N, C-alpha and C positions, 0 to 999 in steps of 0.2 A: 251536490252542490252548497255552499254558504255564504251567506251573504249578511255583511253587516246592516242589510234591510230587516232579518228579521229578528227578533227579539223572541220566539217559542222556546229557545233554550236555556238553560240556567247559566249556559257557558259561557255564555255573552252580555251577562246583565253587566256587568262592572263594566265591561266593555264602552258599552250602550251608552248605560249612564251618562256618562260622558262628552257624548256626539255632541253637536254643534245641530243649530236649526240651521236650514235654509236662508239663505238672504237675497237683498239685490246686488243688483251687477257690479262689479266692479269700476269707481269713479274716477281712481285714483292711478297715474302709473307707479308700478313697483320700483322701487329701487333696487340695483344687483353690486355687489361686490366685488369688484376686479379681482382680488387675487383668492376668494373661496370656492373652489365646484366641490361634488360630489357625485363620488359614485356610489352606486347603491345594487347589494345585495340581498336576494331573497332569501329569510326567514325560513325553518321547519325544513319538510324531510319531501313531503308529499306536495307537489304544485296542483297537481290536479282538484285537490279536493280542498287546497288552500290551509291557513293558518291564519292566528291572531299573536303578536308580541306585544309582551305586558313587560318586562323589565330587562333594564341593562344595566352592568356596574361598571368600575372602571377601564376595566381594559377590553369593554367593549358586549365581553358574551352577553346570549339572551337567553332569554326566555319566554315560553311561551304557550301553546299546546298548537297540536297537527289535526287537523279533520281528518276522519276517514269517513267509510261507506256506515259504522254504526257509530259512528260516536268523534269522542277525542283524546287525544292522548298527548301528555305535557314531553316538552323537549326544552334542550340549552343547546344554544348554538355557541361554537368557540374555538379557535385556533382552526378556520375553516369549514368545519364541519359540522353537522346535527347530529343529536343521541339523543334517543327515547330514555325518559326518565323513569326510575322505580315509582311505583304508584301506591298511595295508601290504603286505600278501598278499588272494591270489583266495581268503580264504575267512572268519574273522571275526575281526574286533579289535573288543578290550574294552577300551574306557579303562576307567580306577579311580583316578587323581588326578586333578586341578587345579588348577596355583597361582595365586597372585594375580593373572599376569600373564597367565594363560590359557593357558601351556602347559599339555600333556597328554600323561602318562605309561601306557602298558600293556602288553597281551599280544595278538601278532598269530598267529593259527592258520588254518594254511593247510589248504587244501582237504582235509575227511576228516583234518582233525588231525593230517596226516603229518610237520608240522614247525610251531616252538614259534622266536617270536623278539619281543622289548622294540621298545618305538618310544617313540619320542618325538615332540610334534607341538607348533608353533611358528609363530605366523603360516600358518598353514595348508599349510606345510612338513609334511615326515614320515622321519625318522629314523630310520635301524633303527640299533638298540642291542644286536645281536649274538643268534645262536642260543641257545637256550632260557636267555635273558632271562626274569623274571618280572616287571618292576617295580609297583609295589601304588601308591606316595605319592613324590608330590612336592613339594621343600622354598618357596617364596616366593625362595629365595636362588640354585633351580637344585637343591641337590641331590636325587637322583634315589635311592629305596632299593626292594626286593623282594628277589626266590630268584632263583638260578639254582644247578639242581642240588637239593641237600641243603644248600646254604649259604645265608647271607644276605651279599647286599653294598648298597654303597654307592655312586654315582658319582656324583663334584664334577663342578659346574659345567663345566671343563675337558676333562671327561670322560676322567678318572681312576678304574677302577673296582677295587676293594677286597675282597675277602672277610672272608668272619669265620662264628664258631659252631664248634661239636664239629664234628667229622673221623673220629669212630669209625665200628666197622662200625654202620648200623642208626642212627646220631644223623639226626637232621632240626631245618634251623633256618627258623624260618618270623615273614615278618617281615610287621605288619602295619600299620605307621604312619611317619612324619614328624616330625619338629618344624617349623614355620613357619619358622625359621630357626635356623643352627646345626649341624645335620645329624643329629643325637640320633635315634636308630632304634631302636625297638621290636617289641615280637613274642614268641615263645618260641621255645624252645626242647625238646628230645627228646632226654635221652641217659640210655642206661641206663635207660631204660622210662621214667622220668619226664621231665613235661614242666612247664616254668620260665619263670615272666615276665621277659624281660631289658631293659635297655636299654642302647645300644651307641653310642657318642660317641670322638671322637680317639683311636679302635683299640684298646677298651676296652670287652670286654662286662663287666656286672655282672650277676648275678643279682637280680633282685627281692626284698624279704622278701614269705616269706610268713604269712598270717595264720596263728596258732596251732590247730592242729586241722586245716590245711587238707591235703592231699597232694598237688597240682600248680594252674597257677595260668598265665593270660596276660594280655601287656600287648597290646590293641587302640587305646590312643589317645592323642593329646603334644599338652600345649598351650605355646605360646611362652613361658611360666615353668617347662615341664619337669617340670608333672606330669601321672603318668601315672593311662590308668584299666583296668580288665579286670575281670579277673573271677579271683577263686578257688574249688578246687573237692574235694569229700571226698563220698565214697559216693556219686556217681554224680551231684549236684544241686551245681550253681555258684551264687559268688553277688556281687555287682557291688561293686566293690571300687576303693578310689583308692590309690595308691602315692606315696607326698610323703615325702622328709627319712627313707626308709630303712623305713619304714613304709607297712605293706600295711591302711589300712579301708575296713571293709563299707560300703556305703552302705543303709541301713533300707529296705529293702521288706516288701512283705506276704511272707507265706509261699513256696517254691517257688523252682524255679531262677530267678537275677537274671541277668545282665550288662550289663555299661557298657562302650559303645561310642566317645563324641567328649569331650570334656572341650572348650568355649572360655577365654580369655583371661581371665573375670568368675569361672571356675570353676563352670561348669554344665555338668552332668554330662548325657548323657542313653544308654538304652540300652532293654533290652528286659523284660521277668517273667512269669511265670506262663503261657509259651510262645508270645512273642509282644509280647505286650501293650507299650507303649512309656511312659515316663517318663521323667521332668527333675527333677533331685537341683538342688538351691542349697542351701547352708550356710544360708541367712537364712530359703528358704521349707520344706525341706527336702523328702521324698519329695510327689511331684504323678503324679498320674495322668492321660499324654497325649489319651486319648480321649472323655471327655465337655468338651474347651474346644476341640475342631475343630467352626468354627463353621457351613459352607459344602459340608458332606460330599456329598449330593445335587445341588445347584445344581452343583457342579464334577464330576460323571459317576461320583463314589463310590458309588451306589445301596444300597450294601449289602458293609461288609465282612466278611470272615473271621470269626466270630462276636463280631458286629456292632461288631468295632474297626478302626482302623485296627494294621500289625503293624510289626516288622524298622524302629526305625530306626535309624542310622549312625555319625550324623553331625551336628552343630553349629558353627555359623562366630558371631565377635564378633558379628556382626547380631541374634541367636538363631535367625538359620533354621536347622531341621531339617530333614535328608535322611532317607529311609528305602524300601522296596520292599514290598508288599502285596500278598495272590491275594484278586481279585472272583471271587465264587462265580458272579455269575451269564453270567460268559462263561468260567472257569477259570484266567483269564489273571495274571500279575503284572502290578503297574504302580509305576513310580515315584514317587513324590511327594515332596513339599518344604511345609516349615507354615512358612507367616511370622507375626511376631505380629503383633499386635491389640492396641494401647495400649488400657486406659481399662475399666470397669467395665461391664458388659450392662445393656442400657435395653431395656425390652419396649417394641414397636411403638408407636405413633399413627398415625393417618390424620389429614392434614391438609386433603385432597380428595378428598370421596371420589367414583366414577365416575358420572355424567352421564346420566340418562336421554335416549335417543335417538330420533328416528323417522326412517325412510330407506327410500327408495325400494329397492323389487326391484333390483338390479344393481348396486345402491349398497355406498360401503363403509360400516360402520361401526368405530368406535374408542373402546376404555372406556380409559379411564388413573387411575391414582390416585398421591396424595403422600402417603410416611408417611416420620417420622421415625426413628428405633431404632437404636442398637451392639449389635452390628455391621450394618451392612447390612443391613435385608428382604431379604427371600426370598417371591416371592409361588405363588399358587394360584389361578386365575383358573377361577370354579365357572360353569355352563349349569341355571338352575332347579335347584342344589345339587348337579350331577354335575359334580368336576373335568372340566377340561380338558385333555386330551394335550398336553401341550408348552406350555400359556400359563402360562409362569412369569415373565414378563419385569412390570416397569412399565405398560406397555401391553398392547393385545393388540385386536387389528383382524381383522374378517373382511371376507373381499371379496365380489364374486357376491352380497349379500344377497339370502335367499330367504327365502321364509315360514316356514320350519323355522327360521331362528335368532329367532324374534319369541320372548321372553319375558324370564326374568329374570337379569340376572350381579353375579357377588359376586366379590370376590374377598379371599385368607385370606393374611392376614400377618402373615408371624413371623422371627422371631431364634430363636436360644438361650433367653432372657428373658422367650419370654412368643408368645401367637398374639391377633389383633386381626380380625372379619372387618367386609369392608367393609356401609354401608347399598345395598342392592339397588339398581339400576339397569336399567328394564326398556327393551327392543329393541321399537320399535313399527314392523311393517315393510306400506308401504305401497306404493301398484302403481305400475313405475315410468311414467315422466312421455310423453309422448310426446318426439323428438327435439327437440334446437334449433338451430341456427343453427352455425356453427363460429363460436371466438372469439377474442379476443387472451386469453395468459394468462398471459404473461411480460414482464419486462426484463429484461436483462444488460448491464451494462457493466462492459465489463476493461478499466481505465486505471492509469495513476499517482502519485502522491501525493506532491509532493516540502517535508516540515515543516510547520511550525506554522502558517502562517497560507497552506495549499490544501486545500481543501476542492471538493466541487464537490453539484449540486442536480439528482436525480431528482423530475418530477412522475409525479401517475397523477391522473385521473378518473375514479370511479365512482359508476358511471347506468345510465342506456339508459331508452329510450322505454319505460313500463308496468310498468318495476321497482319495488322497493322495499326496503326492509332494510339492513340489514348486511352488510358485502360481507369473509368472513375472507381475510386476506393474511398470507404470510409475507413477511420481509423481512429480507435479510440482506447485512451489511460481512463478507466473507471473504479474511484475509490470510494468517496462517497455513499456514490449512490450503489453500495454493493449493501450498505446498512440495512435498508428498508428490504432486501432480501432475504437477509435473517444472517450476510456474511461478518460476524462478530471479527472487532481489532482492525476495520479496512482503511486502507493510507488515507488523512484529511486531505492531500491535494499533491495528484501524481501530476507529472507533465511529459510531452514526449516531442519529442528532435526528428525530424525526416532527414533521412541521405538519400539521394541517388548515385550511388556508388561512395567516393570519400566526399562528397563535395555535401556539405548542409542544406535542401533547398524547402525549410518551414520549420512550425515551430507552432508546440499550444499548451498554455498551460490552463487556464479558465475556461472552457466552450462558449461560453457567451449568451447558450441559448435564442441564436439568429434562426430566424424561421427557414434558411436556408438549407443549414443545416440540421437544423430537425426534422424539417424532409427527408433529406437523405439517409439519417438515419432510421424512421422510422420505414424507408422505400427498402432496406438490405433487412429489416425485420429484429433487429438490435435492441433489448432491453431499454423504454426512458429515462433515462435521467433523471432524479430526483425530483427538480427545477432545475429556471433559468439560471438562475443564480451560484449551482451548485460548483465546487469546484473540480470535477472531473475535468478530463479534458479530450479534446476532438477534432476534428478536422474531413474536410472531403474535400477531395486534389482529385486532379488530373495526373497517372503518371506514364511517364514516356516508358516504352522497349526496353528492359536490362536491366543490374543488379538492384535493390534499393534494400533500404532498411530503418526501423525508426529505434531506439533507445528509450527507453520507460524509467524515467527517474523521482526519487519526490523533491519536493521544492523544500530544502531546507535540509534541518537535519531531522525529518518526519518518520520513521517505522509504519507498516500495518500491508494488510494483507492488496493488494489488484488487482485487476481483470485488462488484459489487452490483447486489443481485437483488430484484425486487420478482414474488410470485405468488401467483396467484389460487387460492387455498386451497378453493378448493369442489367436490366432487367431481363428475366428470363427469355421473353414476344423480343425483345428488342437483338435478341446475342444470334448470331451467327460463326459462321465455320469459320469467318474473320478476322470475327473478334477478338483481341487481345484477352489471353484470360492468365489467371494466376496458376505457373506450370510450377513453382516452389513454393514454401515458405515454412522457414527457421526459425529457430529462439536459441539462443546463446546463453546460458543461465548456469550460476550454482545449484544444482536440486535440491536442497538440503538433506531431506528426508528423503523427497519423491516430487518430482515434477508432473503437473499433469498440461496436457496437450489437446483441444478439441479442433477436429476441421471437419468440414460440410462439403458433402457430395453434392447436385443437386441440377436438376434440368436433363434435360436432352432424353437420350433414349439408354436406353441399355445401361453396364455397370463399367467404373472405371477403374483401371490398375493402378497403385499407389505404390511405391518404396519409402518406406520411414525407416529412420535410420538415427540412432543413439549412438552419441562418436563422444569416446573417452580417450581410452589412449593413442589412437591417431593425430587426434589434438595433439597431446604433450610429445612429441616425437617431429622432428624436422620435415617440411619444412613449418607449420604453423608456430610448434615448440612454446602450446601456452600452459601456463603455469595449473596446477592445483585440479589438475582433470578428473575422473573421475575415474579409479582402474578398473572396473570392472563394471559396465551402464547394463542392463537388463529392461525390456522393453514389455508390456503388455498391451494387448488390443484390444476396446471394447464399443459392444452398437451400442444407437441408443436405450438400449433395452439394460444396460450393464452386462449384459453377458461379455464372457470373455471369448471373443472368434479368431483370434492371433497371440502370438506371443514368442520371441526371440533372446535368447543369453549373450551368446557366440558365434557371428556370423558365419563362422568356418570356410568361408570363401569360394561358396558354390558357385556354380556355371551360368545357376540363373542373375545371381546377385551381383556378377563380376559385368554380365550385359547390360543387364539396368541399369549401372551405374552410369556405363558408356551412352547407355542409347539417352537417358536423362541428361547429360554432363556433369552428374559430380566426381569432387576425385573421389580415385581409388584411396582405400582402405590400406593400412601398413602391409597389411599379410595376410595370409589365410587364418592364420593361429593370433591375429590382434581379438583382443576381446571386448569389439564394438557390435554394437548388434541391428540387424538389419531385418527387414522381413518386406518380403512383395505378398500386396494383397490384392485380389477385386474385388468393390464392393459397388451394393447398388448404394442409389441416390439418398442418403440422407444421413446423421450425423453420430460423429465419431470423436472416441475421445481412448490416446496414449499416455497411457503413466509411465514412466521412464523412472529407477529406482537404482541402487549399485547395491550388487549380491553383498551378501553379509552387513548391510545397513553401514556400506561406505557411502561418500559423498563427495561432492566434489566438479570441476565446471564441466558441465555435458553439452553436446550442440544438437538440438533436436531435429529434425529433419522429416519433412512430407513433399514427398514430388507427385504430380502427374504423370507417369509414363505413356508413349504414343502409344 
């Protein structure tokens, strides 16, 4: 494990050089800004071994190092993910600064720290800046600043390096930052035993004014307006300071040492006080202790901070994001973090939908869910018979393979910084496992394309079966945007679906919304996840009465693109009995284009299931249907999950077996034995299957594709 308390590694020296001295306990209460709170995000890729965050740019991208069993490696955190960065030498590269364009600078330590070289990474390419170069900051305009030997340096975008700082024996210049534009460098010099903050610009190094009564100072950060922050010290205690217009102004903090490390364009200052406790200072709000404003510490994995607080903030950007590194006592590791502002006053949680009681057969799945409002977004803690359940911290809680030991009372505590509320108890009753039932049809999916306002297609489904009763839970989806991460090109940007029971509309959805019950239902049927809670895919979880039903899928507006429409049987296998309604028929009516692909799934129970598959064109074009533009000669091919052709038909031929099957499933008869409609019977084991329908001779048109469960 790696801790800030150890300074033996060169990887940590710059960070540790800025660490604050421990000081006395606070005597003054901290003020809290009522309108700004923060969510915390762990930085790095290896939480167990820890990380250090060093630099952040205007868009919140962070650079730092991950610790490993054998050393450390550089990372960049951007767009919600961390990635390992290229290295200059086979040792340890430490990235200290990143600008708005994503260019990164830092120091490369060779094996066993035998060599030290500066580096610049732009667009994934590493540039060697030379031996004994220690760049710590890069401006948005490409100026780079750092230390080489005992002097400071600035490197122009053209690569011209200029050294500065005192040159006497024992004199040292330490560079700590650079302005976003203009190449203004800040830091501290030590000459003749005195440490002074400086500003360096256009070849001129200027000492910054000491606070009266102080003996030393350091400049640590600068904003776009040239306002500088840092510290001023006397008698072993430092005070956070703002340097502006030739004046050093002390930031009012509680008693004890304090240091200001960063300032943004709006003048918001961040720093540490009282041995590492973070603060925010603005002229409007004054001094603010950041610790009580962090909303999601436990949920983010920060179970305990050192002394119950986050520590060591180092930077703030114009978006108000704050960067730092702290210690987690439970691992002894450093961890870099970023605080992101969450606007608005806190509102205590309110439960709008309580978990519902359930009766589940042994071996089945029980899923409890809760819907709650609150600001910030609530956290959750599920409990069984009043005892917290380890790891159960989401909006839903599922138990698979239910046993009698799971029977009991379930509640969920919903909480945020403004309050806590506990749900009503939901009782789980576990019954004996039902006898196995026959394999059944559980899913139909259609992958096709839509072309503008006037294009749509309809999927039909029949719920029922002999000796069954009750409603059927279904999940129905139309996915467009979420196909892109799966590698489908030209996906429909915004699909919508409309539900019908017979001719009557009884539901609709445009954007699915990311609600917890719907998410749990989609997960329960094994559907692929949507890209995000705000994706424009459409979905519903619904209960459907026995009878004929359908769903129409269409684009929103005049959009075009690929879409996959899906109907899922949402009854868990373990809860399925002989009396449970089934999907006895699924179908789609669509212009097939060059071909149409329909997938279906046989699942559960014992043995095989015989299905009737039809691709109908000519019969649709004749009376009584009179559908225009039908495909004149459809053909179908059946594939298993291994893409092996296991059945096919061009013209159904009027066979007695097929005619009898049409009657047994309640399907309309085809127009005659010589019609060019296609049909086949197949007895299938549980698994995934695909039907491909096309027109003979590359013809096209409208077709009705059907899959029936044969009794």
